[in-house]
C-alpha positions, 0 to 999 in steps of 0.5 A: 495523512494526519487524522482530522481531529476535534476537541470532541474526537480525541487523538488515538491512544498508543494502543489504538495506533499499535492495533491499527498499524497491526491491522493495516500491515496484515491486510496489506501483506495478505493482499500482496501474498494474494496478488503474488500468488496470482501472478499480478502486481499492483500500484505503489511500493507494493507493485514496484516490489512485485514487479521487481521480484518477477525480474530479479532473484530477490523476493518482495519481502526484501525489496519493500524496505529496500526500494523504500529508502528514497521514499521514507527520506521524502517523507521525513522532510514533508510529512514529519518525524512521526509519520516517517517513524511509523512508516519505517516500522511499517516497511520492515513489518510489511516485508516480514508480514509478506514472507510470513503470509505467503507460504501460510496461504498453502496454495500453488497458485490463485486464479487471477480472475479472483486474485485481483479482487481479493489481493487489491481490496485487501491491500486497499483496506490495509493502505486505508488503515494506515493512513488513518493512524498517520502512516504509510507503506512508503513508496508513492504512497507518502507522496500522495498523502502529502499531495492530498494534504498540500493541495487537496487531491485525492490521494487515490486519485493521485495513486492512480496517476503514479500507478500509470507510470509503473504499469507502462514499465510492467507492460514490458514484462507481463503478458496482456491477460496479467496486465489487464487483471493487474490493472483492474486489481490496482483500481480496486485498491485505489477505489478504497482510498477514493471513496473512504479517505476523504477530509472530514469523513474520519475523526480520531 
């Protein structure tokens, strides 16, 4: 989503954007890796990729950019070229980030009771950071940011609605306990946006 700017609050410099995008990608990649090692999914493009990685032989690092193609086309026509170019960069960098971070965690598995909080919150902070620098991970994230810009509906609330549909599909593949922890983690992710991604709260 475009930042709320003002004459007294100049736009981000190229260096600001570059480091902001790096920070968002690093946080999101770590969150996805933690969720994956916990056997959990989440919402948005990350959840789609994680769910697909459980039922196909392909890792989430490959599935993120592959699933993103139609959503990035949507972003191009609704959010503009600058947003879309950044999101394309984020999509491929995120896939690489997940591929690097997952083995770097060097753990066999993470207890879902811990993974939902760490993974969901870190992923939410990564998405927030990207949104504040006019980018997204793609997927339904692009759609809900456009929805907030167009209709004023909070992106976190709209994302929860999209995630509910994803979880209906996931219910056929995940055991009940993993579904429950995944749902709580997804709420944690979206609460970051609901609480902190509001018009007028952030300038820059």
